[in-house]
C-alpha positions in Angstrom: -106.2 42.9 64.7 -108.1 40.3 66.6 -108.6 40.2 70.4 -106.5 37.0 70.7 -103.5 38.6 68.9 -103.8 41.7 71.1 -103.8 39.6 74.3 -100.8 37.6 73.0 -98.8 40.8 72.2 -99.6 42.2 75.6 -98.4 39.0 77.3 -95.2 39.0 75.3 -94.6 42.7 76.1 -95.1 42.0 79.8 -92.8 39.0 79.8 -90.1 41.1 77.9 -90.5 43.9 80.4 -90.1 41.4 83.3 -87.0 39.9 81.7 -85.4 43.3 81.1 -86.2 44.3 84.7 -84.8 41.0 86.1 -81.6 41.3 84.1 -80.9 44.9 85.3 -78.2 45.4 87.9 -79.2 45.5 91.5 -79.2 49.1 92.9 -77.0 48.6 95.9 -73.4 47.5 95.7 -71.4 47.5 98.9 -67.7 48.5 98.6 -65.0 46.0 99.5 -64.2 46.4 103.2 -60.6 46.8 104.3 -61.0 44.0 106.8 -62.5 41.6 104.3 -59.9 38.9 104.7 -60.7 38.7 108.4 -64.4 38.4 107.6 -64.0 35.9 104.8 -65.3 33.0 106.9 -68.4 35.1 107.9 -69.1 36.1 104.3 -68.9 32.5 103.1 -71.3 31.2 105.7 -73.6 34.1 106.4 -76.1 33.1 103.7 -76.1 29.5 104.8 -77.4 30.6 108.2 -80.5 32.1 106.7 -81.1 29.7 103.9 -83.4 27.4 105.9 -85.5 30.4 106.9 -85.8 31.6 103.4 -86.7 28.1 102.2 -89.5 28.1 104.8 -90.7 31.5 103.8 -91.0 30.5 100.2 -92.6 27.2 101.0 -96.1 27.0 99.5 -97.5 25.3 102.6 -98.1 28.5 104.6 -99.7 30.2 101.6 -102.1 27.3 101.1 -103.1 27.4 104.7 -103.6 31.2 104.7 -105.6 31.1 101.5 -107.9 28.4 102.9 -108.5 29.9 106.3 -107.6 33.6 106.3 -108.8 36.6 104.5 -107.5 37.1 101.0 -105.8 40.4 101.9 -103.8 38.7 104.6 -102.5 36.0 102.2 -101.6 38.6 99.6 -99.8 40.7 102.2 -97.8 37.7 103.6 -96.9 36.7 100.1 -95.6 40.2 99.3 -93.6 40.5 102.5 -92.0 37.1 102.0 -91.1 38.0 98.5 -89.4 41.1 99.8 -87.5 39.1 102.3 -86.4 36.6 99.7 -85.2 39.3 97.4 -83.3 40.9 100.2 -81.6 37.5 100.8 -80.8 37.2 97.2 -79.3 40.6 97.1 -77.1 39.7 100.1 -76.1 36.5 98.4 -75.1 38.4 95.3 -73.1 40.9 97.4 -71.3 38.0 99.2 -70.4 36.5 95.8 -69.1 39.7 94.5 -66.9 40.2 97.6 -65.6 36.7 97.3 -64.7 37.3 93.6 -62.9 40.5 94.6 -60.9 38.6 97.2 -60.2 35.8 94.7 -58.8 38.4 92.3 -56.5 39.7 95.0 -55.3 36.3 96.0 -54.8 35.4 92.3 -52.7 38.5 91.8 -50.5 37.5 94.8 -50.2 33.9 93.8 -47.3 33.1 91.5 -48.9 30.1 89.8 -52.2 31.5 88.7 -52.8 30.1 85.3 -55.0 31.6 82.6 -57.3 28.5 82.9 -58.0 29.4 86.6 -58.8 33.0 85.6 -61.2 31.7 82.9 -62.8 29.4 85.4 -63.4 32.3 87.8 -64.9 34.3 84.9 -67.1 31.4 83.9 -68.3 30.9 87.5 -69.2 34.6 87.6 -71.2 34.3 84.4 -73.0 31.3 85.7 -73.8 32.9 89.1 -75.0 36.1 87.4 -77.3 34.2 85.1 -78.7 32.0 87.9 -79.1 34.9 90.2 -81.1 37.0 87.7 -83.3 34.1 86.8 -84.0 33.4 90.4 -84.9 37.0 91.0 -87.3 36.8 88.1 -88.8 33.6 89.6 -89.3 35.3 93.0 -91.1 38.2 91.4 -93.2 35.8 89.3 -94.0 33.7 92.5 -92.7 30.5 91.0 -89.3 30.2 92.8 -87.6 26.8 92.7 -86.1 25.9 96.0 -83.6 23.7 94.2 -82.4 26.7 92.3 -82.1 28.7 95.5 -80.0 25.9 97.0 -77.8 25.7 94.0 -77.1 29.4 94.1 -76.3 29.3 97.8 -74.0 26.3 97.2 -72.1 28.2 94.5 -71.3 31.0 97.1 -70.3 28.4 99.7 -68.0 26.6 97.3 -66.3 29.8 96.2 -65.8 30.8 99.9 -64.1 27.5 100.6 -61.9 27.8 97.5 -60.9 31.3 98.4 -60.2 30.3 102.1 -58.0 27.5 100.9 -56.1 29.7 98.5 -55.5 32.3 101.2 -54.3 29.6 103.6 -51.9 28.3 101.0 -50.7 31.8 100.3 -50.2 32.4 104.0 -48.2 29.2 104.4 -45.9 30.2 101.5 -45.4 33.6 103.0 -44.5 32.1 106.4 -42.0 29.7 104.7 -40.5 32.7 102.7 -40.2 34.7 106.0 -38.4 31.8 107.7 -36.0 31.4 104.8 -35.3 35.2 104.7 -34.7 35.1 108.5 -32.3 32.3 108.2 -30.5 34.0 105.3 -30.2 37.3 107.4 -28.7 35.4 110.3 -26.3 33.5 108.0 -27.7 30.2 109.0 -28.0 28.8 105.5 -25.2 28.1 103.2 -26.4 29.0 99.7 -23.3 28.3 97.8 
């Protein structure tokens, strides 16, 4: 076996190990809170509050400056800490997405017009998010994160939050109308015959 072949096999093994590790499930999963419906607005927008800070933390400008003017250990330490913060942000984004999907399932169960196509759309969105999330985690670990990918992932969560809010609002309006009709029927104010 030649040296080149050995190096090539080692690189492939490292890349495969990195891929398996990136595709593994995150360790922490937060349970669905009872008051989640009240916090839906917060869940859908929490990540957007921190996105500019995460974008700045991952921007290469600071790293270039530190590497040019500071000690090498400082640049490496800052890079490691910012990577940890970005991974924490991604984990929170993933958690928000999972909570929104759970709420969407509940809303879909309560909604009389949920079609199979809408359920398939939700499943497809979950698959897309999961793939992008895991690839972005791998990019953060590799140090080659695309800010465009980060924005797209954040946008997926925001879009789902808006859709869930709209569905909940529509469901609430239907419930209010049904309550009014039931109240009128109880009082005998409506002639049904």
